[in-house]
TORKOL-4160 file (C-alpha; in steps of 0.2 Angstrom, whole numbers, padded with zeros to 4 digits, m for minus):
326
<pt num="1" X="0000" Y="0000" Z="0000"/>
<pt num="2" X="0006" Y="0017" Z="m0004"/>
<pt num="3" X="0012" Y="0025" Z="0012"/>
<pt num="4" X="0006" Y="0043" Z="0008"/>
<pt num="5" X="m0012" Y="0036" Z="0005"/>
<pt num="6" X="m0011" Y="0026" Z="0022"/>
<pt num="7" X="m0006" Y="0042" Z="0030"/>
<pt num="8" X="m0020" Y="0051" Z="0022"/>
<pt num="9" X="m0033" Y="0037" Z="0027"/>
<pt num="10" X="m0027" Y="0039" Z="0046"/>
<pt num="11" X="m0028" Y="0056" Z="0045"/>
<pt num="12" X="m0046" Y="0056" Z="0039"/>
<pt num="13" X="m0051" Y="0043" Z="0051"/>
<pt num="14" X="m0044" Y="0053" Z="0066"/>
<pt num="15" X="m0052" Y="0069" Z="0060"/>
<pt num="16" X="m0068" Y="0059" Z="0058"/>
<pt num="17" X="m0068" Y="0053" Z="0076"/>
<pt num="18" X="m0063" Y="0069" Z="0083"/>
<pt num="19" X="m0078" Y="0076" Z="0074"/>
<pt num="20" X="m0091" Y="0062" Z="0080"/>
<pt num="21" X="m0083" Y="0065" Z="0098"/>
<pt num="22" X="m0088" Y="0084" Z="0097"/>
<pt num="23" X="m0105" Y="0080" Z="0090"/>
<pt num="24" X="m0108" Y="0068" Z="0103"/>
<pt num="25" X="m0102" Y="0078" Z="0117"/>
<pt num="26" X="m0112" Y="0094" Z="0111"/>
<pt num="27" X="m0128" Y="0084" Z="0109"/>
<pt num="28" X="m0125" Y="0077" Z="0127"/>
<pt num="29" X="m0122" Y="0096" Z="0133"/>
<pt num="30" X="m0136" Y="0102" Z="0124"/>
<pt num="31" X="m0149" Y="0088" Z="0129"/>
<pt num="32" X="m0164" Y="0097" Z="0138"/>
<pt num="33" X="m0170" Y="0092" Z="0155"/>
<pt num="34" X="m0186" Y="0085" Z="0152"/>
<pt num="35" X="m0192" Y="0090" Z="0170"/>
<pt num="36" X="m0186" Y="0108" Z="0166"/>
<pt num="37" X="m0195" Y="0108" Z="0149"/>
<pt num="38" X="m0212" Y="0101" Z="0157"/>
<pt num="39" X="m0209" Y="0114" Z="0171"/>
<pt num="40" X="m0207" Y="0129" Z="0159"/>
<pt num="41" X="m0222" Y="0124" Z="0149"/>
<pt num="42" X="m0233" Y="0123" Z="0164"/>
<pt num="43" X="m0248" Y="0124" Z="0164"/>
<pt num="44" X="m0253" Y="0113" Z="0151"/>
<pt num="45" X="m0269" Y="0109" Z="0157"/>
<pt num="46" X="m0283" Y="0116" Z="0169"/>
<pt num="47" X="m0278" Y="0117" Z="0188"/>
<pt num="48" X="m0289" Y="0112" Z="0202"/>
<pt num="49" X="m0291" Y="0124" Z="0218"/>
<pt num="50" X="m0296" Y="0114" Z="0232"/>
<pt num="51" X="m0307" Y="0124" Z="0245"/>
<pt num="52" X="m0309" Y="0117" Z="0263"/>
<pt num="53" X="m0326" Y="0126" Z="0265"/>
<pt num="54" X="m0343" Y="0126" Z="0257"/>
<pt num="55" X="m0348" Y="0136" Z="0242"/>
<pt num="56" X="m0353" Y="0154" Z="0246"/>
<pt num="57" X="m0342" Y="0155" Z="0263"/>
<pt num="58" X="m0327" Y="0168" Z="0264"/>
<pt num="59" X="m0314" Y="0155" Z="0260"/>
<pt num="60" X="m0323" Y="0150" Z="0245"/>
<pt num="61" X="m0327" Y="0167" Z="0238"/>
<pt num="62" X="m0309" Y="0173" Z="0241"/>
<pt num="63" X="m0304" Y="0158" Z="0232"/>
<pt num="64" X="m0315" Y="0161" Z="0217"/>
<pt num="65" X="m0311" Y="0179" Z="0217"/>
<pt num="66" X="m0291" Y="0174" Z="0215"/>
<pt num="67" X="m0294" Y="0160" Z="0204"/>
<pt num="68" X="m0304" Y="0172" Z="0190"/>
<pt num="69" X="m0287" Y="0182" Z="0190"/>
<pt num="70" X="m0276" Y="0167" Z="0191"/>
<pt num="71" X="m0285" Y="0159" Z="0175"/>
<pt num="72" X="m0281" Y="0174" Z="0165"/>
<pt num="73" X="m0263" Y="0176" Z="0170"/>
<pt num="74" X="m0259" Y="0158" Z="0168"/>
<pt num="75" X="m0270" Y="0155" Z="0153"/>
<pt num="76" X="m0279" Y="0140" Z="0159"/>
<pt num="77" X="m0294" Y="0137" Z="0167"/>
<pt num="78" X="m0294" Y="0136" Z="0186"/>
<pt num="79" X="m0308" Y="0123" Z="0192"/>
<pt num="80" X="m0313" Y="0127" Z="0210"/>
<pt num="81" X="m0318" Y="0112" Z="0221"/>
<pt num="82" X="m0326" Y="0111" Z="0237"/>
<pt num="83" X="m0320" Y="0098" Z="0250"/>
<pt num="84" X="m0327" Y="0103" Z="0267"/>
<pt num="85" X="m0325" Y="0093" Z="0283"/>
<pt num="86" X="m0316" Y="0090" Z="0298"/>
<pt num="87" X="m0313" Y="0109" Z="0300"/>
<pt num="88" X="m0303" Y="0109" Z="0284"/>
<pt num="89" X="m0292" Y="0094" Z="0287"/>
<pt num="90" X="m0302" Y="0084" Z="0274"/>
<pt num="91" X="m0296" Y="0096" Z="0260"/>
<pt num="92" X="m0278" Y="0099" Z="0266"/>
<pt num="93" X="m0275" Y="0080" Z="0269"/>
<pt num="94" X="m0282" Y="0076" Z="0252"/>
<pt num="95" X="m0271" Y="0088" Z="0244"/>
<pt num="96" X="m0255" Y="0084" Z="0253"/>
<pt num="97" X="m0257" Y="0066" Z="0246"/>
<pt num="98" X="m0257" Y="0071" Z="0229"/>
<pt num="99" X="m0243" Y="0072" Z="0215"/>
<pt num="100" X="m0233" Y="0088" Z="0218"/>
<pt num="101" X="m0235" Y="0094" Z="0199"/>
<pt num="102" X="m0243" Y="0111" Z="0202"/>
<pt num="103" X="m0261" Y="0104" Z="0194"/>
<pt num="104" X="m0269" Y="0104" Z="0211"/>
<pt num="105" X="m0267" Y="0118" Z="0224"/>
<pt num="106" X="m0278" Y="0123" Z="0238"/>
<pt num="107" X="m0284" Y="0138" Z="0249"/>
<pt num="108" X="m0274" Y="0137" Z="0265"/>
<pt num="109" X="m0284" Y="0146" Z="0280"/>
<pt num="110" X="m0276" Y="0149" Z="0297"/>
<pt num="111" X="m0282" Y="0132" Z="0301"/>
<pt num="112" X="m0267" Y="0125" Z="0291"/>
<pt num="113" X="m0257" Y="0131" Z="0307"/>
<pt num="114" X="m0270" Y="0125" Z="0319"/>
<pt num="115" X="m0278" Y="0108" Z="0315"/>
<pt num="116" X="m0264" Y="0097" Z="0320"/>
<pt num="117" X="m0264" Y="0106" Z="0338"/>
<pt num="118" X="m0283" Y="0107" Z="0341"/>
<pt num="119" X="m0290" Y="0092" Z="0332"/>
<pt num="120" X="m0277" Y="0079" Z="0330"/>
<pt num="121" X="m0278" Y="0081" Z="0311"/>
<pt num="122" X="m0263" Y="0075" Z="0300"/>
<pt num="123" X="m0259" Y="0093" Z="0294"/>
<pt num="124" X="m0242" Y="0100" Z="0296"/>
<pt num="125" X="m0234" Y="0115" Z="0287"/>
<pt num="126" X="m0220" Y="0103" Z="0281"/>
<pt num="127" X="m0232" Y="0094" Z="0271"/>
<pt num="128" X="m0235" Y="0109" Z="0259"/>
<pt num="129" X="m0227" Y="0121" Z="0247"/>
<pt num="130" X="m0233" Y="0137" Z="0255"/>
<pt num="131" X="m0236" Y="0148" Z="0239"/>
<pt num="132" X="m0242" Y="0165" Z="0247"/>
<pt num="133" X="m0253" Y="0173" Z="0258"/>
<pt num="134" X="m0267" Y="0181" Z="0249"/>
<pt num="135" X="m0279" Y="0190" Z="0262"/>
<pt num="136" X="m0282" Y="0194" Z="0279"/>
<pt num="137" X="m0299" Y="0196" Z="0290"/>
<pt num="138" X="m0294" Y="0204" Z="0305"/>
<pt num="139" X="m0303" Y="0199" Z="0321"/>
<pt num="140" X="m0315" Y="0211" Z="0330"/>
<pt num="141" X="m0324" Y="0210" Z="0346"/>
<pt num="142" X="m0342" Y="0216" Z="0346"/>
<pt num="143" X="m0358" Y="0218" Z="0356"/>
<pt num="144" X="m0376" Y="0220" Z="0352"/>
<pt num="145" X="m0383" Y="0238" Z="0351"/>
<pt num="146" X="m0393" Y="0236" Z="0366"/>
<pt num="147" X="m0377" Y="0231" Z="0376"/>
<pt num="148" X="m0372" Y="0242" Z="0390"/>
<pt num="149" X="m0353" Y="0241" Z="0386"/>
<pt num="150" X="m0348" Y="0256" Z="0376"/>
<pt num="151" X="m0330" Y="0251" Z="0374"/>
<pt num="152" X="m0317" Y="0238" Z="0377"/>
<pt num="153" X="m0311" Y="0244" Z="0394"/>
<pt num="154" X="m0330" Y="0243" Z="0400"/>
<pt num="155" X="m0332" Y="0225" Z="0394"/>
<pt num="156" X="m0315" Y="0220" Z="0402"/>
<pt num="157" X="m0319" Y="0229" Z="0419"/>
<pt num="158" X="m0336" Y="0220" Z="0419"/>
<pt num="159" X="m0327" Y="0204" Z="0416"/>
<pt num="160" X="m0315" Y="0205" Z="0432"/>
<pt num="161" X="m0330" Y="0206" Z="0443"/>
<pt num="162" X="m0343" Y="0196" Z="0435"/>
<pt num="163" X="m0345" Y="0181" Z="0422"/>
<pt num="164" X="m0346" Y="0188" Z="0404"/>
<pt num="165" X="m0349" Y="0177" Z="0389"/>
<pt num="166" X="m0340" Y="0179" Z="0374"/>
<pt num="167" X="m0345" Y="0170" Z="0358"/>
<pt num="168" X="m0334" Y="0162" Z="0345"/>
<pt num="169" X="m0335" Y="0152" Z="0328"/>
<pt num="170" X="m0332" Y="0135" Z="0337"/>
<pt num="171" X="m0322" Y="0126" Z="0350"/>
<pt num="172" X="m0303" Y="0127" Z="0344"/>
<pt num="173" X="m0307" Y="0140" Z="0331"/>
<pt num="174" X="m0296" Y="0155" Z="0328"/>
<pt num="175" X="m0308" Y="0166" Z="0337"/>
<pt num="176" X="m0309" Y="0156" Z="0352"/>
<pt num="177" X="m0290" Y="0158" Z="0353"/>
<pt num="178" X="m0292" Y="0176" Z="0351"/>
<pt num="179" X="m0304" Y="0178" Z="0365"/>
<pt num="180" X="m0293" Y="0168" Z="0376"/>
<pt num="181" X="m0278" Y="0179" Z="0371"/>
<pt num="182" X="m0288" Y="0194" Z="0375"/>
<pt num="183" X="m0293" Y="0187" Z="0391"/>
<pt num="184" X="m0274" Y="0183" Z="0396"/>
<pt num="185" X="m0268" Y="0199" Z="0391"/>
<pt num="186" X="m0282" Y="0210" Z="0400"/>
<pt num="187" X="m0285" Y="0199" Z="0415"/>
<pt num="188" X="m0303" Y="0198" Z="0411"/>
<pt num="189" X="m0313" Y="0182" Z="0415"/>
<pt num="190" X="m0322" Y="0177" Z="0398"/>
<pt num="191" X="m0334" Y="0162" Z="0397"/>
<pt num="192" X="m0331" Y="0155" Z="0380"/>
<pt num="193" X="m0346" Y="0151" Z="0371"/>
<pt num="194" X="m0343" Y="0141" Z="0354"/>
<pt num="195" X="m0356" Y="0142" Z="0340"/>
<pt num="196" X="m0357" Y="0134" Z="0323"/>
<pt num="197" X="m0348" Y="0147" Z="0315"/>
<pt num="198" X="m0345" Y="0164" Z="0315"/>
<pt num="199" X="m0361" Y="0171" Z="0307"/>
<pt num="200" X="m0372" Y="0162" Z="0321"/>
<pt num="201" X="m0360" Y="0169" Z="0335"/>
<pt num="202" X="m0363" Y="0187" Z="0328"/>
<pt num="203" X="m0382" Y="0184" Z="0328"/>
<pt num="204" X="m0381" Y="0178" Z="0346"/>
<pt num="205" X="m0373" Y="0194" Z="0351"/>
<pt num="206" X="m0386" Y="0204" Z="0342"/>
<pt num="207" X="m0400" Y="0194" Z="0350"/>
<pt num="208" X="m0392" Y="0197" Z="0367"/>
<pt num="209" X="m0389" Y="0178" Z="0370"/>
<pt num="210" X="m0372" Y="0183" Z="0374"/>
<pt num="211" X="m0362" Y="0198" Z="0381"/>
<pt num="212" X="m0350" Y="0199" Z="0367"/>
<pt num="213" X="m0343" Y="0190" Z="0351"/>
<pt num="214" X="m0326" Y="0189" Z="0343"/>
<pt num="215" X="m0327" Y="0186" Z="0324"/>
<pt num="216" X="m0319" Y="0191" Z="0308"/>
<pt num="217" X="m0322" Y="0209" Z="0302"/>
<pt num="218" X="m0331" Y="0203" Z="0287"/>
<pt num="219" X="m0344" Y="0194" Z="0298"/>
<pt num="220" X="m0346" Y="0210" Z="0309"/>
<pt num="221" X="m0347" Y="0222" Z="0295"/>
<pt num="222" X="m0365" Y="0221" Z="0291"/>
<pt num="223" X="m0371" Y="0222" Z="0309"/>
<pt num="224" X="m0360" Y="0238" Z="0311"/>
<pt num="225" X="m0367" Y="0246" Z="0296"/>
<pt num="226" X="m0384" Y="0244" Z="0300"/>
<pt num="227" X="m0382" Y="0248" Z="0319"/>
<pt num="228" X="m0387" Y="0232" Z="0326"/>
<pt num="229" X="m0369" Y="0227" Z="0332"/>
<pt num="230" X="m0356" Y="0239" Z="0340"/>
<pt num="231" X="m0338" Y="0234" Z="0337"/>
<pt num="232" X="m0328" Y="0239" Z="0352"/>
<pt num="233" X="m0310" Y="0235" Z="0345"/>
<pt num="234" X="m0302" Y="0228" Z="0330"/>
<pt num="235" X="m0288" Y="0215" Z="0334"/>
<pt num="236" X="m0275" Y="0221" Z="0322"/>
<pt num="237" X="m0261" Y="0233" Z="0322"/>
<pt num="238" X="m0270" Y="0248" Z="0313"/>
<pt num="239" X="m0287" Y="0254" Z="0310"/>
<pt num="240" X="m0298" Y="0244" Z="0299"/>
<pt num="241" X="m0304" Y="0254" Z="0283"/>
<pt num="242" X="m0322" Y="0248" Z="0285"/>
<pt num="243" X="m0322" Y="0252" Z="0304"/>
<pt num="244" X="m0317" Y="0270" Z="0303"/>
<pt num="245" X="m0314" Y="0278" Z="0320"/>
<pt num="246" X="m0316" Y="0261" Z="0330"/>
<pt num="247" X="m0299" Y="0259" Z="0340"/>
<pt num="248" X="m0288" Y="0243" Z="0339"/>
<pt num="249" X="m0286" Y="0233" Z="0355"/>
<pt num="250" X="m0268" Y="0239" Z="0356"/>
<pt num="251" X="m0275" Y="0258" Z="0356"/>
<pt num="252" X="m0285" Y="0251" Z="0373"/>
<pt num="253" X="m0270" Y="0245" Z="0381"/>
<pt num="254" X="m0271" Y="0227" Z="0376"/>
<pt num="255" X="m0258" Y="0222" Z="0361"/>
<pt num="256" X="m0269" Y="0209" Z="0353"/>
<pt num="257" X="m0267" Y="0203" Z="0336"/>
<pt num="258" X="m0278" Y="0189" Z="0328"/>
<pt num="259" X="m0283" Y="0187" Z="0310"/>
<pt num="260" X="m0292" Y="0175" Z="0299"/>
<pt num="261" X="m0278" Y="0175" Z="0286"/>
<pt num="262" X="m0278" Y="0164" Z="0270"/>
<pt num="263" X="m0266" Y="0158" Z="0256"/>
<pt num="264" X="m0263" Y="0146" Z="0242"/>
<pt num="265" X="m0253" Y="0131" Z="0245"/>
<pt num="266" X="m0248" Y="0115" Z="0235"/>
<pt num="267" X="m0242" Y="0097" Z="0241"/>
<pt num="268" X="m0224" Y="0098" Z="0246"/>
<pt num="269" X="m0210" Y="0096" Z="0232"/>
<pt num="270" X="m0216" Y="0106" Z="0218"/>
<pt num="271" X="m0204" Y="0107" Z="0203"/>
<pt num="272" X="m0194" Y="0123" Z="0207"/>
<pt num="273" X="m0198" Y="0132" Z="0190"/>
<pt num="274" X="m0218" Y="0127" Z="0193"/>
<pt num="275" X="m0216" Y="0133" Z="0211"/>
<pt num="276" X="m0210" Y="0149" Z="0204"/>
<pt num="277" X="m0223" Y="0151" Z="0190"/>
<pt num="278" X="m0237" Y="0149" Z="0202"/>
<pt num="279" X="m0230" Y="0160" Z="0216"/>
<pt num="280" X="m0227" Y="0174" Z="0202"/>
<pt num="281" X="m0246" Y="0172" Z="0197"/>
<pt num="282" X="m0252" Y="0173" Z="0213"/>
<pt num="283" X="m0243" Y="0188" Z="0217"/>
<pt num="284" X="m0249" Y="0196" Z="0200"/>
<pt num="285" X="m0267" Y="0190" Z="0204"/>
<pt num="286" X="m0267" Y="0198" Z="0221"/>
<pt num="287" X="m0263" Y="0216" Z="0215"/>
<pt num="288" X="m0277" Y="0216" Z="0202"/>
<pt num="289" X="m0290" Y="0229" Z="0205"/>
<pt num="290" X="m0304" Y="0217" Z="0204"/>
<pt num="291" X="m0296" Y="0206" Z="0217"/>
<pt num="292" X="m0293" Y="0220" Z="0228"/>
<pt num="293" X="m0311" Y="0226" Z="0225"/>
<pt num="294" X="m0318" Y="0210" Z="0230"/>
<pt num="295" X="m0309" Y="0209" Z="0246"/>
<pt num="296" X="m0313" Y="0226" Z="0251"/>
<pt num="297" X="m0332" Y="0222" Z="0248"/>
<pt num="298" X="m0330" Y="0207" Z="0260"/>
<pt num="299" X="m0322" Y="0218" Z="0273"/>
<pt num="300" X="m0306" Y="0209" Z="0272"/>
<pt num="301" X="m0288" Y="0217" Z="0270"/>
<pt num="302" X="m0277" Y="0212" Z="0255"/>
<pt num="303" X="m0261" Y="0205" Z="0264"/>
<pt num="304" X="m0249" Y="0198" Z="0253"/>
<pt num="305" X="m0233" Y="0188" Z="0258"/>
<pt num="306" X="m0222" Y="0179" Z="0245"/>
<pt num="307" X="m0218" Y="0160" Z="0248"/>
<pt num="308" X="m0204" Y="0162" Z="0259"/>
<pt num="309" X="m0212" Y="0174" Z="0270"/>
<pt num="310" X="m0228" Y="0165" Z="0272"/>
<pt num="311" X="m0218" Y="0149" Z="0276"/>
<pt num="312" X="m0209" Y="0158" Z="0290"/>
<pt num="313" X="m0226" Y="0166" Z="0296"/>
<pt num="314" X="m0236" Y="0149" Z="0295"/>
<pt num="315" X="m0223" Y="0140" Z="0305"/>
<pt num="316" X="m0223" Y="0153" Z="0318"/>
<pt num="317" X="m0242" Y="0154" Z="0319"/>
<pt num="318" X="m0240" Y="0134" Z="0321"/>
<pt num="319" X="m0230" Y="0136" Z="0337"/>
<pt num="320" X="m0240" Y="0151" Z="0344"/>
<pt num="321" X="m0257" Y="0141" Z="0342"/>
<pt num="322" X="m0248" Y="0125" Z="0349"/>
<pt num="323" X="m0244" Y="0136" Z="0365"/>
<pt num="324" X="m0261" Y="0145" Z="0367"/>
<pt num="325" X="m0273" Y="0129" Z="0363"/>
<pt num="326" X="m0262" Y="0115" Z="0367"/>
């Protein structure tokens, strides 16, 4: 064989191998991550939003108001599904057991930090990706219009000398916890009277069956507006826009803050890109004028916390309720 031809053949073969090697290496380096691609394309189908309460309640209406905006922002249908039961545990335990793909999310009320403590439910903050807080219903303490108590100080003073009944939305509820905290801070001796929800508790105060009631601001708004209920104080760090001129408990010397907050969560372990997209969409939805107008009309405040801040907050609240109700 001609030596020159042999050398040329070896050189061509070597170059071919080098090119193949480069091609293979480049293809390997450029191979897309399937999970990353799926996450970046999210969502590719409708998303289900699980609500822990019956249709028509505060949690349901807040969820639907947010879902309207999320549907537009994410360009997909958001299907609201109600799964009431066990104080919210039914819905939250259900969502926690689903695949962490972003296609099922839930509305997480304050009970997400309370249920394991008060009812023995399998609801722990670490079971969820907490995507963002979307609202706050500050607590208020109120009396019926015919009550002799004109302000919080008079109610507290009376409760130091005789039994004073204070209604709430149920044993182990956020509003029972708030009443207990106010009693501890003020030295009052309240007799706590549970009801089947905030609305019946407010109605009992209006009708004079109980001396006072702790409820969400939204539940007290109608009575305050029509004069059948006298709101004595707001359990928040600033005046509520729907209760102009009504002091906070802190203004009266009792720094007690309680509210029925809520946010959006998913099963723990979402892909990072999906988590980021949902978090950003929730933040954008909360800022829309339509969503903000709804919460104002409902007597709630628009309070947003991003995923990291809401996660920290929920864990702090979990510890708080364990100490208060445990």
